[in-house]
C-alpha positions in Angstrom: 0.0 0.0 0.0 2.9 2.3 -0.5 2.2 5.6 -2.3 4.3 6.1 -5.3 5.1 9.3 -7.2 2.9 9.1 -10.2 0.4 11.0 -12.2 -3.1 10.2 -13.2 -4.7 10.4 -16.6 -6.2 13.7 -15.4 -2.8 15.0 -14.7 -2.9 14.9 -10.8 0.6 14.4 -9.5 2.1 14.0 -6.1 2.5 17.5 -4.6 -0.3 19.1 -6.6 -2.9 21.1 -4.8 -6.5 20.0 -5.6 -10.0 21.0 -4.5 -12.4 18.5 -3.0 -15.8 20.3 -2.8 -16.8 19.5 0.8 -13.3 19.9 2.3 -11.6 22.6 0.3 -7.9 22.6 -0.8 -5.8 19.6 -0.2 -2.5 18.3 -1.5 -2.0 15.0 -3.5 0.3 12.9 -1.3 0.3 10.0 -3.7 -1.5 7.5 -5.9 -2.0 4.0 -4.5 -3.3 0.7 -5.7 -5.4 -1.2 -3.1 -7.6 -4.2 -3.1 -10.9 -3.5 -1.3 -13.6 -6.2 -1.2 -11.9 -8.1 -4.0 -11.8 -5.1 -6.2 -8.4 -3.6 -7.4 -8.7 0.1 -7.1 -6.4 3.0 -7.9 -6.8 5.7 -5.3 -5.7 9.4 -5.3 -4.5 10.2 -1.7 -5.3 13.8 -0.7 -4.0 15.3 2.5 -5.8 18.2 4.3 -3.2 19.5 6.7 -5.5 22.0 8.5 -8.0 19.2 9.3 -5.3 16.6 9.8 -7.3 14.4 7.4 -6.4 12.1 4.6 -8.9 11.3 1.9 -8.6 8.4 -0.6 -10.6 8.9 -3.7 -11.0 6.1 -6.2 -9.9 7.2 -9.7 -13.2 6.1 -11.2 -15.1 8.3 -8.7 -13.0 11.5 -9.2 -15.5 13.2 -11.5 -18.6 12.2 -9.4 -16.9 13.4 -6.2 -16.0 16.7 -7.7 -12.2 16.4 -7.1 -10.6 19.0 -9.4 -7.4 21.0 -10.0 -7.1 24.5 -8.6 -9.0 27.1 -10.5 -7.3 29.1 -13.2 -6.4 32.8 -12.8 -9.3 33.6 -15.2 -11.8 31.9 -12.8 -10.2 33.9 -9.9 -10.7 37.1 -11.9 -14.4 36.2 -12.1 -14.4 35.5 -8.4 -13.0 39.0 -7.7 -15.6 40.6 -10.0 -18.3 38.7 -8.1 -16.9 39.9 -4.7 -16.9 43.5 -5.9 -20.6 43.2 -7.1 -23.6 44.2 -5.1 -25.0 41.7 -2.6 -28.2 39.9 -3.8 -30.1 38.7 -0.9 -33.4 37.0 -1.6 -36.4 37.8 0.5 -37.0 34.1 1.4 -36.9 32.6 4.9 -33.4 32.3 6.4 -33.6 28.5 6.7 -34.2 28.2 2.9 -31.4 30.7 2.1 -29.0 28.9 4.5 -29.6 25.6 2.6 -28.9 27.3 -0.7 -25.7 28.9 0.7 -24.5 25.6 2.1 -25.2 23.9 -1.3 -23.2 26.6 -3.1 -20.3 26.2 -0.6 -20.3 22.4 -1.0 -20.5 22.7 -4.8 -16.8 23.6 -4.8 -17.4 26.2 -7.5 -15.3 29.3 -6.5 -17.7 31.8 -8.2 -20.7 30.3 -6.3 -18.7 30.4 -3.0 -17.8 34.1 -3.8 -21.5 34.8 -4.2 -22.1 33.5 -0.6 -19.2 35.5 0.8 -20.5 38.7 -1.0 -24.1 38.2 0.0 -23.3 37.6 3.7 -20.5 40.1 4.1 -21.3 42.9 6.6 -19.6 46.3 6.4 -19.1 48.6 9.4 -22.5 50.2 10.2 -24.6 47.4 8.9 -26.7 45.3 11.3 -25.0 42.3 13.0 -25.3 38.8 11.7 -27.0 36.0 13.4 -24.7 33.1 14.6 -25.7 30.9 11.6 -25.1 33.7 9.1 -21.7 34.4 10.6 -20.9 30.6 10.6 -21.8 30.2 6.9 -20.0 33.4 5.9 -16.8 32.2 7.7 -17.0 28.7 6.1 -17.4 30.3 2.7 -14.6 32.8 3.2 -12.3 30.1 4.5 -13.0 27.8 1.6 -12.5 30.7 -0.9 -9.3 31.9 0.9 -7.8 28.4 0.8 -8.1 28.2 -3.0 -7.0 31.9 -3.5 -4.0 31.3 -1.2 -2.9 28.2 -3.1 -3.3 29.9 -6.5 -1.5 33.1 -5.5 1.2 31.4 -3.3 0.1 33.2 -0.2 -0.6 32.1 3.3 -4.2 31.7 4.2 -4.3 34.7 6.5 -3.0 37.0 3.8 -5.4 35.6 1.3 -8.3 36.2 3.7 -7.2 39.8 4.3 -7.0 40.5 0.6 -10.5 39.1 0.0 -11.9 41.1 2.9 -10.2 44.3 1.5 -11.9 43.6 -1.9 -15.3 43.1 -0.1 -14.9 46.3 2.0 -13.6 48.5 -0.9 -15.7 50.8 -3.0 -18.2 48.9 -5.2 
């Protein structure tokens, strides 16, 4: 069960940063072959240092699971444009909106996550957020900052600060 330095047909290599929709940015620590219940499987091993977690994703389930490479700079430009945009808060019950926000965060799509961050961001002078609003906002911001940090070669704190500057700046 030793991990070997290899690459997959999708181009994932040991050391690459990847995004898993429900956990954020992780790093490929290897590609393994394992026999589980009589089935020979090739697994991509992804480590999430912050959560001290390792995930093994079967190669044939990569697409279904949403495992993907980091976004391109072009996608990040769309994210920045989204963050600079005006918040669009629907007038539906909070519980319904919260479900929609969670679904956007777990989709792994950075533009959808940016919409959640933008819609839940509160500037100075605006009313306080409820605990659940704050929790969802922080989860979305953390997920977005993780990918932004990996793309821009920043630490997560600096990435978070840059994203918050964009949110607080003139629209």
